[in-house]
C-alpha positions as CSV (number, residue, x, y, z in Angstrom):
1,X,-18.4,7.2,-34.4
2,X,-17.1,8.0,-30.9
3,X,-13.6,9.3,-30.2
4,X,-11.1,7.0,-28.6
5,X,-8.6,7.8,-25.9
6,X,-5.4,9.2,-26.9
7,X,-3.0,6.3,-27.7
8,X,0.6,6.3,-28.8
9,X,2.8,3.3,-29.2
10,X,6.4,2.6,-30.4
11,X,9.3,0.0,-30.3
12,X,12.8,0.7,-29.2
13,X,15.9,-1.1,-29.0
14,X,15.9,-0.9,-25.1
15,X,15.1,-3.4,-22.4
16,X,11.6,-3.2,-20.5
17,X,13.4,-1.8,-17.4
18,X,15.2,0.8,-19.4
19,X,11.9,2.0,-20.8
20,X,10.4,2.0,-17.5
21,X,13.2,4.1,-16.0
22,X,13.0,6.7,-18.8
23,X,9.2,7.1,-18.4
24,X,9.8,7.9,-14.7
25,X,12.4,10.7,-15.6
26,X,9.9,13.3,-16.8
27,X,12.2,16.0,-16.6
28,X,14.3,14.5,-19.3
29,X,11.5,14.2,-22.0
30,X,8.3,16.2,-20.9
31,X,9.4,19.2,-18.8
32,X,12.0,20.4,-16.7
33,X,9.6,22.5,-14.8
34,X,8.4,19.7,-12.5
35,X,8.2,19.4,-8.8
36,X,8.0,16.1,-6.7
37,X,8.9,12.6,-7.4
38,X,7.8,10.5,-10.4
39,X,9.4,7.1,-9.6
40,X,7.3,4.9,-7.3
41,X,3.7,4.1,-6.6
42,X,2.3,6.9,-4.3
43,X,4.8,9.6,-5.6
44,X,3.1,12.8,-6.7
45,X,4.5,15.3,-9.3
46,X,3.5,18.6,-10.8
47,X,4.4,19.7,-14.2
48,X,3.9,23.3,-15.3
49,X,4.1,24.7,-18.8
50,X,4.0,28.5,-18.2
51,X,0.5,29.8,-17.6
52,X,-0.9,27.3,-20.1
53,X,-0.8,23.7,-18.5
54,X,-0.4,22.8,-14.9
55,X,-1.1,19.2,-13.9
56,X,-0.6,17.1,-10.8
57,X,-0.3,13.4,-11.1
58,X,-0.3,10.7,-8.3
59,X,1.5,7.4,-9.3
60,X,-1.5,4.9,-8.9
61,X,0.5,1.9,-10.2
62,X,4.4,1.3,-10.8
63,X,5.4,-2.0,-11.9
64,X,9.0,-1.9,-13.2
65,X,9.5,-3.2,-16.8
66,X,5.8,-3.6,-17.0
67,X,3.4,-0.7,-16.3
68,X,3.0,2.8,-14.9
69,X,-0.2,4.7,-14.2
70,X,-0.4,8.2,-13.4
71,X,-3.8,9.4,-12.1
72,X,-4.3,13.3,-12.7
73,X,-5.4,14.8,-9.4
74,X,-5.3,18.4,-10.3
75,X,-5.4,20.3,-13.5
76,X,-5.2,23.8,-14.9
77,X,-5.4,24.2,-18.7
78,X,-5.8,28.0,-19.9
79,X,-7.1,27.2,-23.4
80,X,-10.4,25.5,-22.6
81,X,-13.7,26.4,-21.0
82,X,-13.3,23.5,-18.3
83,X,-9.8,24.4,-16.9
84,X,-9.7,21.2,-14.8
85,X,-10.9,18.7,-17.6
86,X,-7.9,16.3,-17.1
87,X,-8.8,15.8,-13.4
88,X,-9.7,12.2,-12.8
89,X,-8.1,10.9,-16.3
90,X,-5.2,8.3,-16.1
91,X,-2.2,8.3,-18.2
92,X,-1.2,4.5,-18.6
93,X,2.1,3.3,-19.9
94,X,2.3,-0.3,-21.0
95,X,5.7,-1.9,-21.4
96,X,6.2,-5.2,-23.1
97,X,9.2,-7.2,-24.8
98,X,9.2,-7.1,-28.5
99,X,11.2,-8.8,-31.4
100,X,13.1,-5.5,-31.9
101,X,13.4,-4.5,-28.3
102,X,10.6,-3.2,-26.2
103,X,7.3,-1.9,-27.2
104,X,5.6,1.1,-25.1
105,X,2.1,2.1,-25.4
106,X,0.8,5.2,-23.6
107,X,-2.9,5.6,-23.4
108,X,-4.4,8.9,-21.8
109,X,-7.6,7.4,-20.6
110,X,-10.5,10.0,-20.3
111,X,-9.1,12.3,-23.0
112,X,-11.7,11.4,-25.4
113,X,-14.5,13.9,-25.9
114,X,-12.6,16.5,-23.8
115,X,-12.4,19.9,-25.4
116,X,-8.5,19.6,-25.4
117,X,-8.6,16.5,-27.3
118,X,-6.9,17.7,-30.6
119,X,-4.5,20.1,-29.0
120,X,-3.6,17.7,-26.3
121,X,-3.1,14.9,-28.8
122,X,-0.7,17.1,-30.8
123,X,1.4,17.7,-27.5
124,X,1.3,13.9,-26.7
125,X,2.4,13.3,-30.2
126,X,5.5,15.3,-29.6
127,X,6.4,14.5,-26.0
128,X,5.6,10.7,-26.4
129,X,6.1,9.9,-30.1
130,X,9.3,12.1,-30.4
131,X,10.8,13.4,-27.1
132,X,10.4,10.1,-25.0
133,X,11.1,7.9,-27.9
134,X,14.6,9.9,-28.5
135,X,15.2,9.8,-24.7
136,X,15.0,6.0,-24.6
137,X,16.9,5.6,-27.9
138,X,19.7,8.2,-27.5
139,X,19.7,9.3,-23.8
140,X,18.5,12.9,-24.9
141,X,15.1,13.9,-25.0
142,X,13.3,17.2,-26.1
143,X,11.5,18.4,-22.7
144,X,10.0,21.7,-22.7
145,X,12.9,24.2,-22.1
146,X,11.2,26.6,-19.6
147,X,12.7,25.8,-16.2
148,X,11.2,28.6,-14.0
149,X,11.4,26.4,-11.0
150,X,14.2,24.0,-9.7
151,X,13.2,20.3,-10.2
152,X,13.1,18.1,-7.3
153,X,13.4,15.0,-9.3
154,X,16.3,12.8,-9.5
């Protein structure tokens, strides 16, 4: 049986536009150590977690209230043999109205079969399933606390 891409989904009491807005504010739920912009198609941003993880994403698609696609253009992961294994993968956020509010489904396309699948899935479980969800629901996420650089986001 083959591995599937990483998928996380939840429903929150928020509008699709509120969910979209929260996703684009990565410093509020992923890491404060972020450079660049993450709000519109064509924007490029880099997130850094110390010397462990550094990735650069280009927003390939941005449809407010509906969908956001990040294409990973650069990657350095210090805990796997192929330090650039996220390069060329896509992180896709699908947003749709639901009875109880809005359903958000994030899929990291291309993560299947990579050496970091287990560890990266645990990280996404926290940042998507807990931090992003809390940020949307309460206005306060749980981003990585290390802020060695000044964010250039809004």
